[in-house]
DRENDO-1510 file (C-alpha; in Angstrom, 1 decimal, always signed):
<recs>
REC; n; res; u; v; w
REC; 1; UNK; +77.2; +93.3; +130.2 .
REC; 2; UNK; +77.4; +93.0; +126.4 .
REC; 3; UNK; +78.4; +95.6; +123.9 .
REC; 4; UNK; +76.0; +95.3; +120.9 .
REC; 5; UNK; +76.9; +97.0; +117.6 .
REC; 6; UNK; +74.3; +98.0; +115.0 .
REC; 7; UNK; +75.2; +99.4; +111.6 .
REC; 8; UNK; +73.0; +101.7; +109.5 .
REC; 9; UNK; +73.8; +103.3; +106.1 .
REC; 10; UNK; +72.0; +106.5; +105.1 .
REC; 11; UNK; +70.9; +105.6; +101.6 .
REC; 12; UNK; +68.8; +108.2; +99.9 .
REC; 13; UNK; +69.1; +106.4; +96.6 .
REC; 14; UNK; +66.8; +103.7; +97.9 .
REC; 15; UNK; +64.2; +106.0; +99.5 .
REC; 16; UNK; +61.7; +108.6; +98.6 .
REC; 17; UNK; +62.9; +112.2; +99.3 .
REC; 18; UNK; +60.3; +112.5; +102.1 .
REC; 19; UNK; +61.5; +109.3; +103.9 .
REC; 20; UNK; +64.5; +110.3; +106.0 .
REC; 21; UNK; +63.8; +108.3; +109.1 .
REC; 22; UNK; +65.8; +105.2; +109.9 .
REC; 23; UNK; +65.0; +102.6; +112.5 .
REC; 24; UNK; +67.3; +100.3; +114.5 .
REC; 25; UNK; +66.0; +97.2; +116.2 .
REC; 26; UNK; +66.6; +97.0; +119.9 .
REC; 27; UNK; +64.7; +93.9; +120.8 .
REC; 28; UNK; +67.9; +92.1; +122.0 .
REC; 29; UNK; +69.2; +94.9; +124.2 .
REC; 30; UNK; +68.9; +94.3; +127.9 .
REC; 31; UNK; +69.3; +96.8; +130.8 .
REC; 32; UNK; +72.9; +95.7; +131.4 .
REC; 33; UNK; +74.0; +96.2; +127.8 .
REC; 34; UNK; +75.5; +99.1; +125.8 .
REC; 35; UNK; +74.3; +99.7; +122.3 .
REC; 36; UNK; +76.7; +101.3; +119.8 .
REC; 37; UNK; +75.1; +102.5; +116.6 .
REC; 38; UNK; +77.5; +103.1; +113.7 .
REC; 39; UNK; +76.1; +105.3; +110.9 .
REC; 40; UNK; +77.6; +105.9; +107.5 .
REC; 41; UNK; +76.4; +107.3; +104.2 .
REC; 42; UNK; +76.3; +105.5; +100.9 .
REC; 43; UNK; +77.9; +108.2; +98.8 .
REC; 44; UNK; +79.4; +110.8; +101.2 .
REC; 45; UNK; +82.3; +110.7; +103.6 .
REC; 46; UNK; +80.0; +110.6; +106.7 .
REC; 47; UNK; +80.7; +108.3; +109.6 .
REC; 48; UNK; +79.7; +108.7; +113.2 .
REC; 49; UNK; +78.9; +106.5; +116.2 .
REC; 50; UNK; +76.4; +106.9; +119.0 .
REC; 51; UNK; +76.2; +105.0; +122.2 .
REC; 52; UNK; +73.2; +104.2; +124.4 .
REC; 53; UNK; +72.9; +102.4; +127.8 .
REC; 54; UNK; +70.6; +99.5; +128.0 .
REC; 55; UNK; +68.6; +101.2; +130.7 .
REC; 56; UNK; +67.6; +103.9; +128.2 .
REC; 57; UNK; +66.3; +101.5; +125.6 .
REC; 58; UNK; +65.4; +98.3; +127.3 .
REC; 59; UNK; +61.8; +97.4; +126.5 .
REC; 60; UNK; +61.8; +99.3; +123.3 .
REC; 61; UNK; +61.4; +97.4; +120.0 .
REC; 62; UNK; +63.4; +100.0; +118.1 .
REC; 63; UNK; +65.0; +103.5; +118.2 .
REC; 64; UNK; +65.1; +105.8; +115.2 .
REC; 65; UNK; +66.9; +108.8; +113.8 .
REC; 66; UNK; +66.3; +111.3; +111.0 .
REC; 67; UNK; +69.0; +112.2; +108.4 .
REC; 68; UNK; +68.9; +115.6; +107.0 .
REC; 69; UNK; +71.2; +116.4; +104.1 .
REC; 70; UNK; +72.3; +119.7; +102.7 .
REC; 71; UNK; +74.9; +120.3; +100.0 .
REC; 72; UNK; +77.6; +120.6; +102.6 .
REC; 73; UNK; +76.6; +118.3; +105.4 .
REC; 74; UNK; +74.7; +115.3; +106.8 .
REC; 75; UNK; +72.9; +115.9; +110.2 .
REC; 76; UNK; +71.6; +113.1; +112.3 .
REC; 77; UNK; +68.9; +113.8; +114.9 .
REC; 78; UNK; +67.5; +111.1; +117.2 .
REC; 79; UNK; +63.8; +110.7; +117.7 .
REC; 80; UNK; +62.6; +110.4; +121.3 .
REC; 81; UNK; +66.0; +109.5; +122.6 .
REC; 82; UNK; +69.4; +111.1; +123.1 .
REC; 83; UNK; +72.7; +109.2; +123.0 .
REC; 84; UNK; +74.2; +109.1; +126.5 .
REC; 85; UNK; +77.7; +107.9; +126.2 .
</recs>
Protein backbone atom coordinates (compact mmCIF):
# COMPACT_ATOMS: atom_id res chain seq x y z
CA UNK A 1 0.00 0.00 0.00
CA UNK A 2 1.30 3.43 -0.95
CA UNK A 3 0.10 6.86 0.05
CA UNK A 4 0.10 9.07 -3.01
CA UNK A 5 -0.13 12.84 -2.59
CA UNK A 6 -1.34 15.19 -5.30
CA UNK A 7 -1.34 18.97 -5.01
CA UNK A 8 -3.70 21.40 -6.76
CA UNK A 9 -3.90 25.15 -6.49
CA UNK A 10 -7.14 26.93 -7.24
CA UNK A 11 -5.94 29.64 -9.59
CA UNK A 12 -8.69 31.83 -10.99
CA UNK A 13 -6.15 34.32 -12.34
CA UNK A 14 -5.08 31.72 -14.93
CA UNK A 15 -8.59 30.67 -16.00
CA UNK A 16 -11.72 32.00 -17.59
CA UNK A 17 -14.45 32.82 -15.09
CA UNK A 18 -16.57 29.93 -16.40
CA UNK A 19 -13.75 27.40 -16.00
CA UNK A 20 -13.93 26.30 -12.39
CA UNK A 21 -13.26 22.55 -12.76
CA UNK A 22 -9.86 21.11 -11.83
CA UNK A 23 -8.63 17.60 -12.69
CA UNK A 24 -6.24 15.35 -10.82
CA UNK A 25 -4.55 12.50 -12.67
CA UNK A 26 -5.08 9.10 -11.04
CA UNK A 27 -3.36 6.84 -13.59
CA UNK A 28 -0.78 5.61 -11.08
CA UNK A 29 -3.20 4.83 -8.23
CA UNK A 30 -3.82 1.12 -7.61
CA UNK A 31 -6.54 -0.59 -5.57
CA UNK A 32 -4.22 -0.91 -2.58
CA UNK A 33 -3.24 2.77 -2.46
CA UNK A 34 -4.59 5.82 -0.69
CA UNK A 35 -4.75 9.09 -2.59
CA UNK A 36 -4.45 12.34 -0.62
CA UNK A 37 -5.39 15.49 -2.56
CA UNK A 38 -4.14 18.73 -1.03
CA UNK A 39 -5.85 21.85 -2.35
CA UNK A 40 -4.92 25.46 -1.72
CA UNK A 41 -5.74 28.81 -3.29
CA UNK A 42 -3.37 31.18 -5.04
CA UNK A 43 -4.52 34.32 -3.20
CA UNK A 44 -6.78 33.28 -0.32
CA UNK A 45 -6.08 31.50 2.91
CA UNK A 46 -7.76 28.29 1.80
CA UNK A 47 -6.19 24.88 2.41
CA UNK A 48 -7.88 21.53 2.66
CA UNK A 49 -7.10 17.88 2.08
CA UNK A 50 -9.25 15.05 0.82
CA UNK A 51 -8.54 11.32 0.89
CA UNK A 52 -9.69 8.51 -1.39
CA UNK A 53 -9.13 4.77 -1.27
CA UNK A 54 -7.61 3.15 -4.31
CA UNK A 55 -10.65 0.92 -4.74
CA UNK A 56 -12.75 4.03 -5.39
CA UNK A 57 -10.52 5.43 -8.11
CA UNK A 58 -8.60 2.50 -9.54
CA UNK A 59 -9.17 2.33 -13.28
CA UNK A 60 -9.99 6.04 -13.60
CA UNK A 61 -7.67 8.31 -15.54
CA UNK A 62 -8.59 11.28 -13.37
CA UNK A 63 -10.92 12.72 -10.77
CA UNK A 64 -12.13 16.31 -10.68
CA UNK A 65 -13.59 18.96 -8.44
CA UNK A 66 -15.30 22.30 -8.89
CA UNK A 67 -14.22 25.39 -6.98
CA UNK A 68 -16.93 27.95 -6.30
CA UNK A 69 -15.82 31.24 -4.82
CA UNK A 70 -17.82 33.89 -3.05
CA UNK A 71 -16.63 37.02 -1.35
CA UNK A 72 -16.36 35.14 1.96
CA UNK A 73 -15.49 31.56 1.06
CA UNK A 74 -14.15 28.92 -1.27
CA UNK A 75 -16.27 25.78 -1.71
CA UNK A 76 -14.91 22.59 -3.25
CA UNK A 77 -17.33 19.98 -4.58
CA UNK A 78 -16.18 16.71 -6.12
CA UNK A 79 -17.55 15.52 -9.45
CA UNK A 80 -18.80 11.89 -9.55
CA UNK A 81 -16.89 10.91 -6.42
CA UNK A 82 -16.95 11.59 -2.69
CA UNK A 83 -13.85 11.55 -0.46
CA UNK A 84 -14.04 8.53 1.80
CA UNK A 85 -11.41 8.96 4.45
